[in-house]
C-alpha positions in Angstrom: 22.6 -5.1 5.7 21.9 -1.6 6.5 19.5 -0.3 4.4 18.9 3.5 3.1 15.4 4.7 3.1 14.0 5.0 -0.4 13.7 8.5 -1.5 10.1 9.7 -3.1 9.6 13.5 -4.2 5.6 14.7 -4.0 5.2 17.2 -6.7 2.8 18.3 -8.9 4.3 16.3 -11.9 4.6 12.9 -10.1 2.0 12.6 -7.3 2.9 10.1 -4.5 -0.2 8.1 -3.2 -1.1 5.4 -0.7 -3.4 2.4 -0.5 -4.2 -1.4 0.9 -6.3 -4.2 0.4 -8.0 -3.8 -2.7 -8.7 -7.2 -2.9 -9.2 -7.4 -6.6 -11.3 -10.6 -7.5 -12.1 -11.6 -4.1 -15.3 -13.2 -4.3 -17.2 -13.0 -1.2 -19.9 -10.7 -0.2 -18.2 -9.3 2.9 -15.9 -7.6 1.0 -17.6 -6.2 -2.2 -21.2 -5.7 -0.7 -19.3 -4.1 2.5 -18.1 -1.8 0.0 -21.4 -1.1 -1.9 -20.9 -3.3 -5.0 -23.4 -6.1 -6.3 -20.4 -8.4 -7.8 -16.8 -9.3 -7.5 -16.6 -7.3 -11.2 -18.4 -4.5 -10.5 -16.4 -3.9 -7.7 -13.1 -4.7 -9.7 -14.8 -2.1 -12.5 -15.5 0.4 -9.4 -11.9 0.5 -8.0 -10.6 0.7 -11.2 -12.3 4.0 -11.7 -11.7 5.5 -8.9 -8.1 4.5 -8.9 -7.6 6.2 -12.6 -9.7 9.1 -11.1 -7.1 10.2 -9.1 -3.9 8.6 -10.1 -2.1 9.1 -13.2 0.7 7.5 -15.2 3.5 9.3 -14.2 2.2 9.2 -10.3 3.7 7.0 -7.5 0.9 4.8 -6.1 2.0 2.6 -2.9 0.2 -0.3 -2.3 0.4 -1.9 0.8 -0.3 -5.6 0.5 -3.7 -7.7 -0.5 -3.8 -6.3 -3.9 -6.0 -9.3 -4.8 -7.3 -12.9 -4.5 -8.9 -15.7 -6.0 -7.3 -14.7 -9.3 -6.0 -16.6 -12.5 -2.7 -15.4 -14.1 -4.8 -14.1 -17.1 -6.8 -12.1 -14.6 -3.8 -10.4 -13.0 -2.4 -9.5 -15.8 -5.7 -7.8 -16.8 -5.9 -5.9 -13.5 -2.1 -4.6 -13.9 -3.6 -3.2 -17.2 -6.3 -1.7 -16.1 -4.5 0.4 -13.6 -2.9 3.9 -15.3 -0.2 4.2 -12.7 2.8 2.9 -14.3 4.7 3.2 -10.9 3.2 0.7 -8.1 5.4 0.3 -5.2 4.3 -3.0 -3.7 4.6 -4.0 -0.1 3.5 -7.7 0.8 0.2 -8.3 2.8 -1.1 -11.6 4.2 -3.2 -12.6 1.2 -0.5 -12.9 -1.7 -2.0 -15.7 -4.2 -1.3 -14.7 -7.9 0.5 -11.7 -7.0 3.0 -14.2 -5.3 3.6 -16.5 -7.6 4.3 -13.8 -10.2 7.4 -12.6 -7.6 8.7 -16.0 -7.6 8.8 -16.8 -11.1 10.3 -13.2 -12.1 13.1 -14.1 -9.4 13.2 -17.5 -10.7 13.9 -16.0 -14.2 16.1 -13.6 -13.4 18.2 -15.0 -10.7 18.2 -18.3 -10.2 15.4 -20.6 -7.7 15.2 -20.2 -4.1 16.1 -16.5 -3.9 14.5 -13.7 -2.6 15.9 -10.5 -3.9 14.1 -6.6 -3.9 13.4 -4.4 -5.4 11.9 -6.4 -8.4 10.0 -5.1 -11.2 7.2 -6.7 -13.2 5.2 -4.4 -15.8 4.0 -1.5 -13.8 4.6 -2.9 -10.1 7.7 -2.6 -7.9 7.7 -5.6 -5.4 9.7 -3.7 -2.4 9.5 -6.7 0.3 7.7 -6.8 3.4 8.4 -3.8 5.1 10.4 -0.7 3.7 11.1 2.8 4.7 11.1 5.9 2.8 11.3 9.5 2.8 8.7 11.7 0.8 9.8 15.3 0.9 11.9 15.0 3.8 9.2 13.0 5.7 10.0 9.9 7.1 7.1 7.1 6.4 7.1 3.5 7.8 5.6 1.2 5.3 4.3 -2.3 6.6 1.1 -4.2 6.0 0.8 -4.3 9.6 0.2 -1.4 11.8 3.0 -1.1 14.6 2.9 0.3 18.4 6.3 1.2 18.2 8.5 1.8 14.6 11.9 3.5 14.1 12.2 7.2 14.6 8.3 7.3 15.9 10.1 9.9 18.9 10.9 11.9 16.0 8.1 12.4 13.8 8.0 9.8 11.5 4.9 8.4 10.1 3.4 4.6 9.8 1.0 3.9 7.5 -0.3 0.6 7.3 -3.3 -1.6 6.0 -4.9 -5.5 7.1 -7.6 -4.3 9.5 -10.1 -3.3 7.3 -10.4 -0.4 9.0 -11.6 -1.7 12.2 -8.9 -0.7 14.6 -9.4 2.6 16.3 -5.7 3.1 17.1 -5.0 3.5 13.2 -8.3 5.8 12.2 -7.8 9.3 11.2 -9.4 10.5 14.7 -7.6 8.7 16.8 -5.0 11.7 18.0 -2.4 9.5 19.9 0.2 8.6 17.6 1.2 9.0 13.6 -0.4 6.0 12.7 -2.9 5.7 9.7 -4.6 2.8 8.3 -5.2 3.8 4.5 -6.7 0.5 3.4 -9.5 0.7 1.0 -12.8 0.2 3.6 -11.6 3.4 5.4 -11.3 5.7 2.7 -12.7 4.3 -0.7 -9.7 5.8 -2.5 -5.9 6.2 -2.3 -4.8 9.1 -0.3 -2.3 11.4 -1.2 0.7 12.5 0.2 -0.6 16.2 1.1 -4.0 14.5 2.3 -1.4 12.0 4.3 0.2 14.9 6.4 -2.6 17.2 7.4 -4.4 14.3 8.9 -0.9 13.3 10.5 -0.9 17.3 11.5 -3.5 16.3 13.6 -2.3 13.4 15.8 0.1 13.5 18.8 3.7 12.8 18.6 3.6 9.5 20.5 7.2 8.4 22.6 6.8 5.2 23.6 10.5 3.8 22.5 12.9 4.4 25.3 15.7 3.0 23.2 16.2 5.7 21.2 
């Protein structure tokens, strides 16, 4: 079934932000020490503080996967409570652990077992699935946890934002000019990007027409 892009408005009253790979609760030094923290808990609190300093309750935070790992149900509920934003739009990553269980339990309660349906709202999170196309102030953006070499409407100026690589993929970094694609994951920026920042970055990137089937 054809699914229309989700239309969002970025304005002073409700800004649209993007991030990925926060890895709340991930108890491995290569995550929190690389980001400048001495422990799992200090890492969590540091990220909450940065997110809440930028993203207001009325804003929209698009999260492109790997929200948390190694967390209990109680910890997951606490994480959601500590994020002030009441409009988190979530795309699945490759580390889904606790958040996947929450989604499955919510769907089972509302729709029945062995069903996958989107969107589904749980508290301040809306699950959008594995892939989503959105339009923000007229700009087409393809959302996926993984970067794409070819994506819908790339030849017409669409953007693709992703995560997953923890900013190790040079083709999705800010300074790479070939193609309007960007890794918005935490490790590259240490903060969420708002739509105005995304537009400014993409304006410096060249349009790449690789898809001949358009």
